[in-house]
N, C-alpha and C positions, 0 to 999 in steps of 0.2 A: 500347452496351446501354442499353435504356430503364430508367427508374426502377422500373417494375413488374417487369421481368425481374430486376433486382438484388434487389428485395424478395423475389421468389419463390425466390431461392436462399438466403435467410437462415434460420437455425433459429428455431423458435418460442421465444418468451421473454417477458420482462416486458411488452413493448409489441406483441407480434405473435402472432396465432393463425390457423391454417388449418383449415377444415372442408370435407369433401367435399360434404356435404349440410347442410341447416339442422338444427342439433342440437335436442334437447328444449327445451321452453320454459324449464325450470329451469336447464339448462346454459347456454343462450344468455344469460339475464338475469344469471346469476352472473359470466359473463365481462364483460358490459357494466358491472356495478356494480364489479367489481374494477378494470377500466380507469379508471373515473371516480374511484375512491378513490385511485388511485395516479398514474401518470405519463401516463395516457391510453393509447390503443392502437388497433390496427386488426385487424378480423376479416375474413378473406377466405373467402367461400363459393365452392365449385367447385374447391377445391384440396385434393388428398389430401396429408397431411403425411408419412406414413412408409410406403413411399418417396415422396418429394416428386414429385407429378405433377399437372398441370392437367387435371382431368377435364372441367370446364365445366358450365354449367347450361343447361337448355332455354330458349331465347330466349323462348318463349311464357309461361314461368313467372316471368319477371324482375319484372314489375310486382306480381304477387301476392305474391311473396316479400318485395319491398320493403315492401309495406303490412303484411304479417304482422310483419316485424322491428320496424317503427315502432310498431305497436300493442302488441306485447308489452313493448317498452321503456316505453311510456307507461302501460300498465296495471299492470305488475308491479314497477316501480322507484319508489323515493322517496328524496329529492326528485326533481323532474323532471330527466331526463337528455335532452338534445337530440342525437341522433346525426346524423352526416352520411353519408348512404347514396348510393353511386354505382355505375354500371354500367361495367365495364372489359372490354376484350378482350385476349386473349393468344393469338397464333397462331390466330386465328379462333374461339377458345373464350370463352364468356361467364362472367364473374366478377362477384360483387357484394362491394364493399368497404364495411364499416360502420366509420366512423372515430368514435372517442370521445375528447373532450379531457378533460384533467384538470379535475375539477369544483371549484367554489368553495363548495359548499354541503355538504361532507362532514360526517359519514359518509353515504354512499348505502347503501341496504339494500333488501331485499325488502319490498314494500308490505304483504304478509300476515304479516310477521314483525316482532318487535321489533328494535330496533337491535342488541341483543346477540346475537340469533339469526339475523339476516339480513344482517349486514355482511360483505362479502367483499373480500379484498385479493389482489394478484397476487404469488406467490412463484415466481420462475422462469417456467415456462410453465404453472403451475397456479393454480387459484383456491382460496384457503384462507379458512376462517371467521376473522375478525379477533378477536384477544384483547382483553381489556378495556384493556390498555396501548395497543394500536393504535388502538382506538376513541377513547380519550382524546386521543391525538395528533391524530386526524382532527378532533376537536372543537376543538383548539387551532388547527389549520390554518384552520378556518372563521373563528375569531375573530382570525386573524393574530397570535397570540401564541406564544411558544416556551416549552418546558419549563424552560429555564434562568432564565426570568423569573418563574416561579411563586413564590409566597410560602411561607416556612417559618416556623412559629409557635413553634418549640421554644426559641429563643434570641434575645436582643436583639443589636443591632449592637455595643454596648459590651462584650459579654461573649464574643464569638467571637474565637478566636485566629487572627490573620492575619499573624504576624510575617514569615514567609518571603515572602509575597506583597508585603508592604509594603516589605521590603528590595529585592526584585527590581524593583518599580515605581520606587523611587527611583533604583536603579542605572541602569535603562534610560531613564527620562524626565527625571531630575534634579529631580523634584518629590516632596514629602512626600505620602504617601497619607492625606489628611485625609478627615473625614467628608463634607465638601463635595464632594470628588472622587469618593468612593464613590457619593454621591447623583447626581452628574452622569453617572456611568457606569451608573446605573440598577442598581446592586448592592444597594441597599436602598430600601424605600419606607416612607412614613408613611401609615398607615391608621388613622383614628379616634384620632389622637394617639399611636399606637404606631409605633416604628421596627421594621420587619419585614425579615428577611433574604430574599434571593432564593436559588434553588437555585444560581445562578452563584457567589454569594459563598461559599456553603458548599463548593462544588467548589474554589474558590481558597484555601480556608482550611487551617490546620494542625490544626483543631479535631477532637476526637474525634467530633463530630457528623457530619463528613464520612464517616467510616468506618461510622457507624451507618446513615446515610440512603443512602450510595453506596458500599457495600463493593466493588462491581464496577467502580468508576471508577478502573481501574488498568491497567497494561500488563504482560503476561506475555511475557517474552523467553526464547528458547531457542535454543542452537546444538545441532543434532542431528548425530550421526555418520551419514554416508551421505546418501541422497537421499529418505528417508521418515521420518516421525516414529517414534521408538523410543528409541534410546539417546542420553541427554543427554551432551554434552561440557561444557556450561555452561548455567545458567539464572538468571534474575533476575526478581524481582517489583518493579515500580516503582509504589509507591502513595503518592507524594508529591502535593501539590496539583497540579492540572491545568496550571498555568503552567510547572511545572518538568519535567513528564513527557517532552515530545518531545525535549529535549536529552539527558537521561539515557538514553532509548532509542536515540537516534542514536549516542551514544558506545558503547553495548553493540554496535551493529552494527559500528562501526569496529574494535572489538577483535577481531572474528571474521571480518573479510575482510582480504585481503592487499593490500599495496602493492608493485608490481613494476616493474622497469625495462622500459620499452617501446622506447627507443631512446637514442642518445647524441648530444649536440651537442658535438663535440670530445671532451674528456675528461669532460665533465659528463653525469651520468646523468639522464634524464627519467623521473620516476616517475608512475604514475597508479594509482588504486585499481582492483581487479578489477571493481567495480561502480560505476555512476554515483551518486556519493554525494550530490550536490546533489539529484538526482531522488529518492533514497531519503529524504533529509531532508524534502523537500517532502511526500512521501506520508505520512511519520510525523506531520508537523505537521498535515496535513489530517485524519488519523485522529483526533487528539485534538480538534481544533477542530470537526469536522463529525460526530463520532460522536453516536449517539442515546443520551443519558444516561437517558432514560425507560425503556429496556429493562433489566429486572432480570436479574441473573445472567449478564451477558455483558460481557467485558472485551476490550480491544484485545490482539491477539496478534501478535507478531513471531517469525517462525521462520526460522532460517538453516540451509540445508542445504548439502551439498557443491556442488550445482549451481544453487541459487537462493536468493533472499530473498523472504519473503512477509510482507505486512502485511495483517491482517484487522481491520476496524473494525465495531462493532455499528451496525446501521442500514443500510438500502439507500441507493444513490446518490441524491442529491436529484433529483427528477423533471426539473428543467430543465437538468441537467448531462449532457453527452454526452461520455464519455471518448474517443470516436472522433474528436471535433473539438477538437484540443488547441490550436488557434491562435486561437480565437475570443474569448478573454478572458472565458469564462463565469464567473459568480459567483452562487452561491445559498447562502444562509446558514440552517443549521438552528438554531444556537444564537445568537440574535440579541443576547443581552447578552454572552456570552463573546467573540464575534468582535471587537467594537470594543476590548475590553480587550487581546486578543492583538495587535491592530494597534498599540496604544499601546506594547506591550512589544517590538515588532519581530519577533514570531513570524510575523505576516502582514506582508509587505513592501508589497504592492500588490494591491488587489482584482482577482481574475480573472487574476492573473499566473502562478499555480502550474502549470497544465497546460502553459502555454508554456515555462516553465523546464524542466519534465520532458522535453518533446519536444526542445528544443534540446540538452540534454546527451546524450540518447539518440542523436543524430546522430553523435557521436564515439565511440559504443560499438556498432558494428554487430553485435558478437557477443552483445549482450544483447537479449533479447526481453522487451517489456513486455506483460503480459496482465492482464485483470481479469474478475471474475465476481461474481455475487451468490448465495453459498450461503445459502439461507434468508433471515433478516433481518440479513444482513451484506454488507459489500463488501470484496472481497479483491483486492489488487494484488500481482503477482508479477514479479520481475526474474529471468529465467532465462538462464543461460549456455549458448548454443546449441552452443558448442565443447566442453562439458564431457565428453561421452562420448568424443570424439576425444582430448582431452587426457588423460583418465583411462587410455585404452588405451595411449597413448604413455608415460605415466608408469609404467604397470605393466611395459611392455617394457624401459624404461630401468632400472627397479628390479631386474628380473631380471638384466640385463646387469651392473649394478653388483655385485650379490650374487655372480654367477658369476665375473666377471672381476677385481673389485677386492677382494672380501672377504678372500681369502687373501693377496693381494699387499700389501694395505694394512691387515692385521689390527690392527697396533699403532696405526695412525692413527685407527682407529675409536673409540678411547677418548675420552671426553667432553672431557678436559682436555688432549689432545695439541695440539702446536703446530700440527699440520695442521688440526684443528678450529678453533682459535683464529684462524688466518689466514683460513680460509674465512668465519667469522663476521664478521670485520672487512671483508672484501671484499664480503660480502653487504649489509652496512649502507651502505657507500659505496665507490666506486672509490678505489684507493690506490696509491701508488708503493711501492717496497721500503723507501725511507727512512721514509715515513709509517707503514708497517707496524711497522718497527723501533721508532719513537717510541711508537706505541700500545701496543706490548708491553712498554714500559719499558726497552728496551735502550739503552746509551750509544752504541753503534755497531752497524751491521748485522753480525749474527753469520753465520758460515759455515753454521750450521744453518738459519738463516732463508733464506739463499740457496738451500740445498738443497731446503727445503720448498716454496719458491715455484716452483722448477724442476720438482719432482715434480708439484705441483698442475697446472701448465700442461701438462706432458707427458701427464698423464692426462686432460686435457680438462675439468678442474673449474674452472679459471680461464683467462682469455685477456687478451691485450693489448687496450688501448683504441685503440692506433695500430698495427695489425698490420703495416703496410707500412713502419714505421720502428721496428724493435725497439730500437734504441739511442737513441731520442729522449730528450732531457732531460725531456720532459713525459709520458713513458710511464707508464701506470698499469695496474692489473689490475682486471678485473671478473669477477664470478662467472657461470658458465654454468648452463643448466638442469640439466646433469648434476651440477654442483656443489651446487645447491639440493637435488637428490635425495639426494646423498651426505650432506648435513647432516641430512636426515630419517632416513637409515640410521643415522647416529650416535645420534640421539635414540631410535630404536626399540631399538638395542643396549644403551642405557643406561637 
């Protein structure tokens, strides 16, 4: 399949737009300006978007259309935007492609409007008037400076509280965080004899100033019941300094995903997490490091559902980064002062290695689907369990079976403190022999009741041998079954 054929199958989005005919002058130049202010993009004329169909253009009109597009861009856009216009053919039909590269003289705007009234950006597949925050960011891009390096005049370096950052820095680097190191890291600057803070140092501080200037520089974590937002099982707000946030958020995720046995090597159980935790940790770190701290009222959100984990970060994906190409070692930095600090702290291990780590771990999680999108001025990554629906239906069937077949027979064993439940929990934690179970229960020797309980558990399919073909092996142990895990949940629901 040709490159053009592949593009023609893609949905409209941040870098791509289709038009059956040449749009109005205003609509055309808004798209061109939005592309130039963002990641660049391609506009295809002669292609109907919905439903997608190549209509084609009259061959005799191509030159005139090319000249009109070029003239409109020259006459109505400021600063100058240089398009790359080309003629293409698909199945004998003529198409015009107008390619716009990301501009270096942002913000681009309508020539007959002010910057405030004529600057457009790309949000998904639409063009939106840029807010004052976005215009300020476009100005910074032109000057090759970042928001985290801008100066703060409200406090001096000597008066800002950075104790937790200092302790973390010394722990991770073995160095004292002196004023010289702060200066070397560009965390403060001397202007006209005054020591001035940067936004980065405020974000790294424990100072009340951080909450005053950046009340949104936090992570909201939630574990929801079910597969959509609604009922909370747990939630946490992480509003410590930004160097500590990713680890605390990561620990929240670990508390709410399970670790289960996948197979056994001999009598030893091999456990793995239900989600790729290295990949999740990397996405959380990237969310903290690369989020847009200039956007007010927006925080990082981590949402854990029964079927997925979602991480949403303020600010769109950096223009030069393509999540579809995870092996190319891409690296683009939004926060140019914070990023080197995070590298010194070991939060970033190697430039451009993050996407590769994510892809490598996903290869051993075929049941997990990675997806991403840009909802408004944000970037969201989701890890979805493709088997959830099937597992959920199976679990429901087993639950019904347990309730019908076992609830009456094992009514006494459903009590929270029954020996039945205690043995199941021990075996769930780790494979165990009868002797090991006896010791863990504090028995001097294996009791007859324990023998009877273990046999009953095995007969009901709640536990099974680790060496099934050698029942009397001296190395024989017991492991919990899926049915046993469901029975433990039944115990919890009954109590």
